[in-house]
TIPA-37285 format. One record per atom (N, C-alpha, C, CB): x, y, z. Coordinates in steps of 0.05 Angstrom, whole numbers, plus 5000, padded with zeros to 4 digits. Each point is the difference from the previous one (the first is absolute). Glycine has a CB too. Example, Ala and Ser with C-alpha at 12.3 -4.5 7.8 and 13.67 -1.06 7.14 Angstrom:
BEGIN
526448865156 498250245000 501850245000 496249775025 503150444961 501650245001 498550225014 502449874957 
This chain:
BEGIN
432757324810 502849955006 500449975030 501450254959 500249555049 500549975029 502350175007 498249534999 501450665020 502150185008 501649895023 497250384985 501449505034 501249935026 499049745009 500650485011 500649425010 498949785015 499350095027 502749674974 494950285035 499050085026 500249765019 497050364980 504749655040 500449775017 499750075029 503049814966 496750005051 500150045029 502849985009 495449825006 505650405008 502750015008 500749765018 499950504997 502449374997 501049785016 498049775001 502650325027 495749664954 498049785000 500749794979 496450325015 503549434992 500749794980 497949974979 502549775035 495150334970 497849984980 499950254983 497449705031 503350274943 500150234983 497350044986 504949934992 493050125025 497350044990 499550304998 498449565020 501150554956 499750294997 497350105010 503049984961 496950145063 497550125010 499550274987 500749765044 496950344957 499550274989 501450215016 495649844983 504950395004 501250235014 498150085023 502450164958 498849905065 498450065024 500550285010 500049515012 498750555012 500450265012 502850035011 495250025011 506249764994 502750005010 501749814982 498450095048 503650034940 501849844983 502750144997 496049814975 505950055014 502650114996 500749984970 501549885047 500350304944 501049994973 503149985002 496150274981 505049535005 502949994997 500850074972 500249645036 501750544962 500950094973 503050014999 495850274994 505349634984 502950024996 501050295001 499949574973 498450605015 500850294999 497550175004 503849904969 496450305049 497750185005 501050294999 497749655029 501150504953 500550294999 498150135020 501549994950 499650135071 498450105022 498550264992 503249795032 498050374950 498750254992 501350255012 495949744995 505750225026 501350235014 503050014993 496749975037 504149884942 502849984993 501449755009 500150495002 498649365016 501149765011 499249764983 500050205046 501849614952 499449744986 500749785020 501050194954 497149625049 500449775018 500449754983 497250225036 504849624971 500449744988 498949795019 504250164976 494549645013 498749795017 498150135020 504149704994 494150474995 498250155017 497749825010 501250424975 497949645049 497749875012 498150235010 502649575013 495050434977 498050205008 497649855012 501550334964 497749755060 497749895013 497650194997 502949745033 494950164957 497650164995 497749905018 501550094952 497250105061 497749935017 497850214996 503049765034 494650154960 497750184996 500750234981 498449885047 503050064932 500550204979 502250195006 495449964989 506050005033 502250185008 502749845002 496750295025 505449854971 502749885004 500750015029 501450144953 499249635059 500550005029 503049935006 495249875008 506250014973 502849935004 501449994973 498949745042 503650354957 501549984976 503049975007 496650284974 504849565012 502949965005 501249804981 499350125047 503349834956 501449804984 500349745014 502450374977 496949415010 500349735011 498749975027 504349974974 493450145030 498649985025 498749725003 499250505001 500849395023 498549755004 497050054999 503849825028 494849984963 497050024999 498849805018 500250174952 498049925064 498749825020 498549774985 499650385033 500749384978 498749774988 496950054998 503649705019 495350224959 497150034996 499250254985 499549755041 502350444955 499350244985 500449944970 501450305039 496549754945 500349974971 502250174988 495149894998 506450004984 502350154988 499750004969 502949875039 497450374950 500250034971 502950014993 495650254997 505449544990 502849984993 500350084970 500849635034 500450614962 500450094972 502449864988 497950445011 501949494964 502349894986 502250214998 497049694973 505550225025 502350185002 500050224979 502549625017 496350344960 500150214979 498150235005 501449654968 496750305051 498050215006 501050225018 496549654993 502550595003 500650235017 497550095014 503950144971 496349915055 497750115015 500650305004 499049565023 499050614973 500450285004 497450135008 503750014966 496350245044 497550135007 498250044976 502350235038 495149784966 498250074979 500750274989 496449725020 503350334954 500750254988 498050225009 502049764961 498950485041 498450235008 500150214978 500949915049 496950134937 499850214979 498450235013 500149664961 501350565045 498850225014 498650204982 503549945034 496350014940 498850194982 498549864978 503750325010 493749664994 498449844981 497150094999 503049615008 495750324970 497150034998 498749734995 500650474982 500849315023 499049744995 497349955014 504749844996 493350084989 497449945011 498250245002 502149645024 498950604970 498450255003 499450114972 502150105045 495750064953 499150084973 499050284997 498949534993 501250635029 498950284998 501750174982 498049955046 501050284946 501450184982 501550225014 496649904966 502350205056 501450215015 499650284989 503349665013 498050534999 499850294992 502750104992 496150065031 504050204961 502550124992 500650265015 499349814955 500050185071 500550235017 501149915027 496350264977 503249885044 501049935027 497749905018 503850344995 496249405010 498049895018 501449805019 496350054965 505450065053 501749835017 498449835020 503550344995 494049725009 498349865020 498949744988 498950445022 501249524952 498949764988 501749765007 498150274962 500749505044 501549765008 499449774981 499850165048 502349704944 499749774983 498649775014 504250144976 495849875051 498749785015 497049994994 503550065036 495450164956 497150004992 499649814976 499550475018 502349544963 499849834976 500449705008 501650384971 500249575047 500549735009 497549895013 504850095007 493850085008 497549925013 497849924980 501250305037 499049804939 498049934979 500649724988 499450494990 502849405018 500749734989 502350024980 495349855007 506850014998 502350004981 501449735001 500650505007 500349424970 501449744998 503050044996 495949794980 505750075035 502950024999 501349744991 499850345036 498749494950 500949734993 502550014982 495349845003 504750344977 502350014982 502650075015 496950124962 502950085056 502450085015 500849775018 498650484998 499549395015 500649785019 501549784985 495950115027 503349824950 501249784985 502950074991 495449864985 505250405014 502750094992 501850025025 498050254961 500949695062 501750015024 499750255017 503149714976 495050475016 499650255014 498049945023 501050294958 499849745066 498349955023 498950255013 502649595008 498550644985 499150265011 500050204978 501849895046 496050274952 499850214981 499450275013 498349674966 502850545023 499350275008 498350114978 504250075028 493249984976 498250094980 499450295003 497949554998 502550614981 499650295001 497550084984 505050065006 493950175001 497650094985 500850104972 497850145043 500449834938 500550094973 499950304998 498149574982 503150544998 499850294995 502750144998 495749995024 504250264969 502450174998 500150195024 500049964949 501950225051 500150205021 500749865026 496750294977 501649745043 500249865026 497549835002 502950375022 497249384969 497549844999 499149875026 501349914954 500550085066 499149895026 501949815013 495550064983 503449775035 501649845018 499949704992 499250345036 503149534966 500249724993 499349825024 503550124966 496049635028 499349805020 501749754996 495250185003 505749695018 501649754998 498149775004 504250235017 496049574965 498249765001 501849754997 496050264982 503049525029 501249744993 498449894977 501649925048 499749904937 498849904976 498749725003 503350274975 496449645049 498949735005 497149974993 503349955035 495350284962 497149994995 498550015026 500849734959 496650235040 498450025025 498650265002 503149695022 495350344998 498350245003 501550245012 496149695005 506250275008 501450225012 502949994993 496650015038 504250094939 502849994992 501750225010 498449774960 500450445053 501550245007 501949955024 496250274983 506449795012 502050005022 500150265014 502749664974 497350565011 500250275012 498950204980 504049875028 494650334982 498950214982 501750255002 495449825007 504350354973 501550264999 503049955004 496050245018 505249594965 502849935003 501850204987 498749535001 500250634980 501550244990 498050164983 504549755000 496150514997 498550184983 501550014974 498250275039 500449674939 501350024973 499650284990 499249514991 503150614999 499950274989 501850004975 499050225045 499949864932 501550014976 501250284997 497049664978 505750365020 501450254999 501050044971 501349985050 497050144934 500950054972 501750254999 495849784982 505550264996 501850234996 498450254993 503749694986 494550395033 498450244995 499150135027 498449804956 500550435042 499250155024 497649885014 501850414979 496549455006 497649885012 500749805022 497550074957 504449765037 500849805020 501050135026 501249694962 500450525035 501050135024 497750145015 504450074978 493750045007 497750135013 498349815016 499950334963 499749435027 498449805014 501349945028 498449804956 504350175044 501449945024 499950245019 503049684976 497550565014 500050235017 497250065011 503950184974 494149795009 497350055008 499249815023 498850164954 502149595045 499449815021 501150095027 500049644966 502550455034 501150095026 498750265009 504349784988 495050394993 498650255007 497349945012 502450244963 496249575027 497449925012 500449885028 498149914953 504149955050 500649905027 500450245019 502249584981 499250625010 500450245017 497350145006 504650064979 493749955001 497350135004 498449845020 500150174953 500149565045 498649835020 500950065028 499549654965 503250385038 501150055026 499150275011 504049724988 495950484995 499150275009 497050005008 503450204969 495049665015 497149985006 499649855026 498950034951 502649755053 499849855024 500850165025 500949584974 501250585023 500950175022 497950215007 504849924986 494050204993 498050205005 497549875013 501750274961 497649505029 497649865011 500449935030 499149814954 503350095052 500749935028 500150255018 502649604983 498450615006 500250255016 497250105006 504450124978 493849875002 497250095004 498749845022 499850154952 500649585047 498849825020 501150065028 499449654964 503250385038 501250055026 499150265012 504049744985 495650464999 499050265011 497149975010 503150254968 495349605016 497249965008 499949845026 498550034952 503249775051 500049845024 501050155024 500849604972 501250575023 501150165022 497850205010 504749964981 493850155000 497950195008 497849865015 501050274960 498349485031 497949855014 500849925028 498549834956 504050105048 501049925026 500250235019 502549634978 497550625013 500150235017 497250085010 504150164976 493849725012 497350075008 499649915029 498349944953 500850255064 499749955029 497449845006 502550425009 495549634975 497549855004 500449714991 497250424994 502549395025 500649724994 498249884978 501449955047 496050134953 498249894980 500750114972 496449975035 504250294964 500850124974 502649894991 497650425012 504249535007 502749894992 499649724989 502250275036 496249574977 499649734990 498650004973 499749845047 498450334949 498650024975 501950084977 495750115024 506050084982 501950104980 502049784992 499550475019 501549395001 501949784995 498749774985 502650135041 494949814966 498649794987 499550074970 497849875043 501550384953 499650094972 502649994984 496250295017 506049784996 502550004987 500949724992 501250425026 498449394993 500749724995 503049954998 495749954977 505049815013 502849934996 501150144975 499349555023 503250494977 501350144977 499849824975 503150255031 496149874947 499949864975 502050134981 495249875006 506949984986 502050114982 498850104974 503449705020 498050494968 499250104973 500249784980 501650465012 496449524970 500149804978 502050084979 495249895008 507049964989 502250094983 499449954970 503249905037 498050254946 500049954972 501449744995 499950504988 498849304998 501349744997 502750004986 495449824999 504950374982 502650014986 502250095019 497750114957 501750095059 501950105020 500649795021 498450464991 499649385017 500449805021 502049794991 495350085016 504649844958 501949804990 502850115002 496549824968 503950435025 502750125001 500950045029 499250224956 498949835062 500750025028 500949725010 496850385007 501849414984 500849735007 502849944992 495249864996 505650244981 502849964991 501950155018 498549944953 500850315055 501750145019 500249865026 498650424978 499349445030 499949865026 501249724998 496050265012 505149674964 501249744995 498049775002 504250185018 493249884977 498049794999 499649894972 497750225038 503549924943 499749924972 502550094985 494950045002 506149794980 502350074984 499050064971 503149715029 498750394955 499450074973 501749844980 498650465015 500349474963 501549894977 499850194977 499249525016 502950624977 500050194979 501049874974 500850375033 497549654947 500449884974 501350204980 496049685008 506450264983 501550184983 500649884972 502150205041 497849974939 500649924973 502850064991 495350074989 506050135023 502750084993 501450145022 498650034952 503950035044 501650135021 498950275009 504049764981 494950395000 498950265006 497749985020 501350164955 497249615044 497849965019 501049995028 497549764965 504950125039 501249995027 500650285011 501949554989 499150624994 500650275008 497550165007 504149994972 493849965012 497450125005 498949915027 499150034951 501249715055 499149895025 501450135024 499049564977 503650455022 501550125022 499250295005 503849694990 495750454988 499150285002 497250025012 502850114960 495449715032 497350005010 499949935030 498349874954 503349945055 500049925028 501250225018 500549534985 501450625005 501250215016 501149895026 496850334980 502349785043 501049915026 498349795013 501950455005 496149454980 498349795012 501649755006 496050194975 503549695048 501449765009 498049775001 503350275027 496549584951 498249784998 501649754991 496050314990 502749465013 501349754990 499149964971 500149805047 501850174935 499349964973 501949814985 498150465001 500949424978 501549834982 499550094972 499749615032 501850294949 499850084972 499349764983 503350375007 495149684972 499749814978 501150134975 495949785021 506150104967 501250114976 499249844976 503950175027 494849964954 499249874975 502349994981 495250155007 506049624989 502449984983 499149954971 502749825039 498550344944 499749964971 502749954988 495950304999 504249654975 502649934987 502250205005 497449764966 501850505034 502150215004 499450165025 500750024951 498649865071 499450145025 502550155009 496649665013 502950584998 502350175009 500250015030 499550274959 499549535055 500150015030 502949985010 495449795001 506450134982 502849995008 501050285009 500849614969 497850605021 500850275006 499550075030 499050134952 499149735060 499350065028 500449755018 496750354984 504549445005 500349755016 501550055026 499949744957 502250425042 501650055025 498350165020 504249994973 494350205017 498450165019 497849835012 500850414972 498049415012 498049825011 501349815020 497450024957 504949885037 501449815018 500650135026 501949774961 498850495039 500650145025 497750005020 503250284974 494449715015 497650005018 499549735013 498050364972 503349435016 499649725009 497149924999 504050045029 494550074953 497149944998 499749734984 498850495002 498849414999 499349774983 499350094972 498449745041 502650124940 499650074972 498849754985 503850345001 493849704989 498649794986 500550024970 496449995036 504549794952 500549994971 499349734989 503750345006 495949664968 499749754985 502849904993 495450134983 504949615011 502649894993 500750054971 499349655034 501650604960 500650084973 503050084998 495250144992 506149794987 502550114992 499550234981 502549565006 498750674999 499550244983 502550064984 496750185034 503050014948 502350094984 500750295007 498649694963 504050365038 500850275004 499150174976 504049855028 494750384977 499050154977 502050054978 496950225032 502349734943 501750044977 502149804995 499150465008 500949325008 502049794997 498649735001 503650295020 498049504976 499049735003 501149875026 499749954950 501450225068 501149905025 497849955020 504350254992 495649505017 497949935019 500650115028 499149594974 498750475040 500350095028 498249825017 501150494987 499949425035 498449845019 499250205022 502449564990 495450595006 499250215019 499449895027 498250264962 500449515040 499549895027 502749955015 495849794983 506250105004 502649955013 501350275007 500549574975 499350635008 501250265006 498750135024 501150064952 496349925049 498550125023 500749855026 496350134969 503949605030 500749855024 502850075009 497049634985 504950404997 502750075007 500150285012 501849704964 496450485027 500050275010 498850025028 499650164953 499149635056 498950005028 497049975001 503750295012 494949704966 497149975000 499349715007 499550374966 498249605046 498949735007 498249914977 500350085050 500649724935 498749924976 497449845005 504550004978 493450075007 497549855000 499349944971 498450235043 501449514950 499349924973 497049964997 504549794995 494550284982 497349934992 500249864972 497950395027 500149464964 500249884973 500250224979 497449605016 503450314960 500350194978 497350154994 503649704981 494250165022 497450134997 498149845018 500950174952 496549895047 498149885019 498549764987 499550445022 501649454957 498749774987 500749745014 500150254957 498349555036 500549735010 502749904991 495149905000 505650154975 502549914989 502450125014 497749954957 502150315050 502250145014 500449895028 499150414973 498749515040 500349875026 501449734997 495850245016 503549624964 501249734996 503050014993 495549854985 505450365002 502850024993 501650195019 498749924952 500050165070 501250205018 502749915010 495450155013 504849604998 502549905010 502249994978 497549735034 501750184943 501849984978 501050284991 497749584985 500550615015 500750274992 502050135020 495650054977 503949905049 501950105020 502749854998 496150115031 503849644961 502449854995 501850134979 497649595013 501150544967 501550144980 501550235012 496649884966 502350255054 501350235014 502449895016 495650265002 504049515010 502249885016 502349934981 496749825034 502650064944 502149934980 501550244990 497349604987 501350635013 501350254990 501350165023 496550024964 503849865060 501650135020 498650075026 502550174963 494949805039 498650065025 500649795021 496350224974 504349875050 500549825022 497749815005 502950355021 497749394980 497949805002 498350035026 503049694974 498350365048 498650045025 498050234999 503949815024 497050414963 498350244997 497649934983 504050305005 496449534975 497949924982 497849845014 503350004962 497649815055 498149845015 498450185019 503049604998 498450575016 498650185019 498150194986 503949965031 496850124944 498450194985 497349874991 504250224985 495649525016 497549864992 498549895024 502149894957 499050155067 498849885024 499850205023 501849564986 500550485029 499950155024 499750304996 502749655020 498750464960 499950294996 497250104992 504849994987 493849884994 497350094995 498149965024 500849894952 499749915064 498449975025 500550235019 500249504994 502350595008 500750235017 498750254989 504349785013 495850254960 498850244988 497150035008 503249964961 495449815041 497150015007 499549975030 499149814955 503050165061 499749985028 498849735010 499550495000 500849304983 498949745008 502349795004 495750114974 506749995031 502349825003 499949855026 502650314971 495649765047 499749845025 498649744994 499850425027 499049564949 498549764993 501149854976 496150215019 504949944961 500949874975 502750114991 495249934987 505949954992 502450104988 502549845006 497950445002 502149405019 502349845007 499249765016 502950415000 498849395001 499549755015 501250045028 499949714957 498550405061 500950055027 497949935020 502950374983 497949575041 498249915021 497950215005 503649735021 493950194981 497750175005 498650104976 502450135040 498849844936 498750104976 498249794988 504050294992 494449804989 498249814986 501749804984 496450364996 502649395004 501449794985 499350024970 500049695041 501350514946 499650054971 502549924986 496750385008 503249404977 502449904987 499649964970 501249775043 501150244943 500149944972 502049784996 498850484987 500549314999 501849784994 500549994971 498349735039 504350304953 500850004972 501949774995 499350514997 500849404979 501649754994 502850064991 495749784988 505650415025 502850074994 500750275011 499749724959 502450405030 500750275007 497750194991 505049904996 494050275022 497750174993 500550174975 498850015048 503750064947 500550194978 501049864974 501150345035 498949404964 500849864976 497649994981 503349735025 497250294949 498050014980 498149775000 503150264972 497949505033 498449754999 498449955025 503349824968 497350335053 498749945026 497050074999 504450095024 494049744988 497150055001 498949995028 499749804954 498150335050 498649995026 498549735001 499450515002 501249345019 498849745003 497750005021 504449804988 495850365033 497950015020 500150275014 500249505006 497450585003 499750255015 498549945026 500150284957 500949805065 498749965026 499450285012 502549565008 495050475001 499250255013 498649935026 499550244956 501449885066 498949955027 500149705006 496950394995 505349484995 500449725006 498649814982 500650145046 497649964936 498549824983 501050014971 496050075029 504049714958 500849984972 497850124983 502949595008 497650634978 498050144984 500549974970 499450325038 502949574955 500649954972 502249784998 498850484987 500949354994 501949784997 499249775018 503650334988 498249485014 499549765016 502349935018 497049834964 502450085059 502049895019 499049735008 501550465016 499949334976 499249735007 501749895022 498549934953 
């Protein structure tokens, strides 16, 4: 299918050259991803990056132009921050926060199915229960080095039981133990150095200092180090909850700890997260959910929990209904159902693009169509949330990786 016409700007010869390292895209409508919508948008791409964006901008003669037909919409590539696409390990059922999903990516993983559905960025987490480890952000273009950023969040499952709380508390206790051992180790070294420096005999002093050498920090417990990294804001946490009680357990387990965290809420037909929606909203945290309409317990009254959470103040992050190829392919359509049921359209767009990028700390590169970011685009043949709309082309780092642009 011919999506576009590629022409030389202001050139009388309409000869379609191949897409180059420098080109422009003109779109009747562009969803930017940050809540802004541009009409008659012009985006200039160079070496896989966005260098200029605006409305009705002039294009220098000689620059190749991709002219999208009026019915097409340009938007950022979708960002799914919670996936196991391309990975196959089984994982454990305890607390191993030091494990990284990036190790599995290094063994080779294919993201073709996600790419064809318009997903240009994935957050891949380690398999397992309890606290299985740290997620990695990857682009889906393929190639030998798909990693955008490692350790983008620590996944922790907070079930409605004492074990989940113990895993969290034990982690912070191990961080405290590491700190105490490091302090004792440093104190011992400092005393030995002070004693050596008081030696009056120069040769003995030199020998003592040489033997002492440079200070070597105490080797920390890896579990405790991960939790210290969270205290130091080097790592955030994604807490996975099954029901409202899990949120109360989480708050109790965290106590006075000040760390960056987000929530993943597993929605079922009769989810009771409405009981804590206001409390969650007060934190203004990011909340990851699938696009599901739920029922109020004991009734047939539908609840749009994503919309309720957004209205309460939470920053919404959408993921597909499940991790299958089919769920990726219907993701836009499924979110469209939430919009039709009352979810703010702008919040829905951001929940599939910029907010998941922010959750993973990669929003400096992906998640919106802004100057300096990767040229990751999705071209759809209509309103993104209409049932009949389909993905026509996917661009990652300025290159067409799915579909055709003529």
